[in-house]
N, C-alpha and C positions, 0 to 999 in steps of 0.2 A: 359781291355778296351783300345782302341786306344787313341792316343794323341788328335785327333780331329775327328769329323765326319761331313759330308755334307748331308743334308736332305732337302726335300721340305716340307713346311708347307702350308696348305690351310689357307685362311683368318680366318676361324672358329677355326682351330687348334691354330694358333698364338694368337687369341683372348683369348682362354681358358688358354693358358700358361701365357699370360700377366695378366689376371685376377687373376690367382693363385699366380703369383709372387707379384702382387700388394697387395694381402691379406697377404702374408708372410712379405712383406716389412713393412706393417703397424703394425705388431707385433714386439715384442722385439726379434730380431733375430741376432745371432752373426755374420753372414756373410752378413751384409747389403751392403757393397761395392760390393760384388760379385753379389748380387741380382740386385743392381742398374745397374751394367755393363751388365748383361744379358737382363734386360729390355731395356736398351739403344740399344743393338745389335738387339733385335727383332723389336723394333720400327723403326730402321733405316736400316734394311736389305733390300737389293734390291731383286726383285722377281726372278732374275736369274743372274748368273755371266756374266760380260761383258768382254769376253776373246778376245784378238787380237792375231793373229798368223802371224808372219813375214815369208814369203816364198821368197826364192831367187833361181832361176833356178830349180824350182820344189822341192826344199828341205826346210823343216822347219828349220828356223834359230833361232827363238826366239818366246817366248810367253809372254804376259803381261795380268794381270787381272785374272789369274787362281787361284781360292781359294783352289785348290787341285792339286796334281801331275797329269800331263797329260801323258798318254802313247802314243807314236808316233810309228806307224808301217810303216816301209819302205819296199815296196814290190819289189824294183828294185835290181837286182843282182842275183848271183848264189850261191849255198851252203849257203842259208840264215840260221842263227843259231836258230831262234825262230819260234814259231807258234802262230797265232792269235786265238781268240775265235772261229773262224769258221774252224780252222784247216789248214789255208793257211800259207805257209812258208813266213817269213818276218824277218826283223831285228828290234827288239823293243828297243827303248830308252825312257828315261823319262825326262820330263821338270818338275822341282820342282815347288811347289806352290810359288806364290809371298809372300815375307815376310810380306807384309802389311795384309795378310789374315791369320795370325797366330792365329786369334781368340782373339786377345788381343788389339784391337783398344781402345784407351782411349776415354772417352766421352769428349766433348768440355770443354776446361778449364783445362784439366789434362795433 
């Protein structure tokens, strides 16, 4: 299993998960703090990431707000070393995920 995953949940799906977690929380469970953290994450999750990309002279210079690594494909140049998902030559670089999205935001007061 990977360290973290990004997925979209519908309102109904989130509700089902929150109800299940709430049921587990009310029982005597050893991982109560982890369950509380997951409930907090689901209740406070934004519907989509708010990603900002800084461009200077046609080049991506930085990104902010990305909860997952972003693949950047540069199509300018000759003898490009990579190929995108459409088979088009490019140079691929990666912007890492912002550290605040490591999936470990503490609830208020922690």
